[in-house]
RODO-2510 file (C-alpha; in nm, 4 decimals, decimal comma):
residues 87
     n   res          X          Y          Z
     1     x    10,4366     9,4494     9,7279
     2     x    10,6871     9,7156     9,8033
     3     x    10,8959     9,8062     9,5193
     4     x    11,1653    10,0087     9,7514
     5     x    11,2667     9,8998    10,0810
     6     x    11,3372    10,2129    10,3125
     7     x    11,3910    10,0512    10,6318
     8     x    11,7446    10,1010    10,7923
     9     x    11,7814     9,7607    10,8065
    10     x    12,0613     9,6094    10,5352
    11     x    11,8995     9,3470    10,2830
    12     x    12,1236     9,1111    10,2024
    13     x    12,0669     9,0874     9,8441
    14     x    11,9834     9,4325     9,7625
    15     x    12,2248     9,6393     9,5723
    16     x    12,4084     9,3246     9,4727
    17     x    12,3725     9,0933     9,1503
    18     x    12,3478     8,6999     9,1919
    19     x    12,5168     8,4668     8,9774
    20     x    12,1870     8,4259     8,7707
    21     x    12,1779     8,7624     8,6845
    22     x    12,5351     8,8024     8,5865
    23     x    12,4756     8,5015     8,3722
    24     x    12,2308     8,6482     8,1970
    25     x    12,3631     9,0258     8,1420
    26     x    12,6595     8,8238     8,0234
    27     x    12,5021     8,5759     7,7626
    28     x    12,2911     8,9326     7,6279
    29     x    12,6260     9,0889     7,5792
    30     x    12,7405     8,8005     7,3948
    31     x    12,4538     8,7672     7,1745
    32     x    12,4839     9,1272     7,0731
    33     x    12,8456     9,0677     6,9898
    34     x    12,7834     8,7957     6,7700
    35     x    12,5023     8,9454     6,6171
    36     x    12,7608     9,2101     6,5189
    37     x    13,0363     9,0007     6,4338
    38     x    12,7708     8,8061     6,2216
    39     x    12,6253     9,1271     6,0184
    40     x    13,0316     9,2081     5,9535
    41     x    13,1003     8,8940     5,8082
    42     x    12,7811     8,9079     5,5932
    43     x    12,8595     9,2568     5,5002
    44     x    13,1745     9,1647     5,4069
    45     x    13,0878     8,8856     5,2149
    46     x    12,8498     9,0702     5,0200
    47     x    13,0946     9,3543     4,9661
    48     x    13,3586     9,0567     4,8260
    49     x    13,1230     8,9788     4,5944
    50     x    13,0451     9,3485     4,4571
    51     x    13,4180     9,4116     4,4914
    52     x    13,5068     9,1140     4,2562
    53     x    13,1841     9,2168     3,9854
    54     x    13,3457     9,5768     4,0061
    55     x    13,7342     9,4725     3,9419
    56     x    13,5892     9,2416     3,6608
    57     x    13,4155     9,5767     3,5213
    58     x    13,7618     9,7497     3,5598
    59     x    13,9361     9,4739     3,3910
    60     x    13,7139     9,4489     3,1201
    61     x    13,6782     9,8156     3,0572
    62     x    14,0786     9,8353     3,0901
    63     x    14,0820     9,5420     2,8237
    64     x    13,8790     9,7523     2,6110
    65     x    14,0465    10,0931     2,6108
    66     x    14,4208     9,9156     2,5781
    67     x    14,1954     9,7436     2,2498
    68     x    14,1072    10,0822     2,1528
    69     x    14,4909    10,2488     2,2172
    70     x    14,5924     9,9758     2,0117
    71     x    14,3374    10,0366     1,7248
    72     x    14,4309    10,4239     1,7196
    73     x    14,8192    10,3344     1,7155
    74     x    14,7789    10,1122     1,4528
    75     x    14,5475    10,3394     1,2368
    76     x    14,7927    10,6584     1,3379
    77     x    15,1035    10,4025     1,1760
    78     x    14,8999    10,2999     0,9059
    79     x    14,8283    10,6128     0,7796
    80     x    15,1395    10,7865     0,8565
    81     x    15,3019    10,5183     0,6562
    82     x    15,0690    10,5425     0,3556
    83     x    15,1667    10,9193     0,3636
    84     x    15,5283    10,8297     0,3973
    85     x    15,5062    10,5752     0,1054
    86     x    15,3350    10,7979    -0,1609
    87     x    15,5405    11,0911    -0,1322
***
């Protein structure tokens, strides 16, 4: 078999892609695109779970900090009240 046709006469199919070849390339491109979009969607779902957990942790931390601030303010007000009352 000769890999290349070096003759001067033109071959009707040389250099032209037939319909099956174009269809195979189109299906391969579609499969690659669908694979990328599938991976992107999978990562987005995983990131949403992580983000929800992170948001929940942030909410718990914020509530804890608010509670601590309320305790500090309440304790400070109590101390100020006790000092003012005993004077």
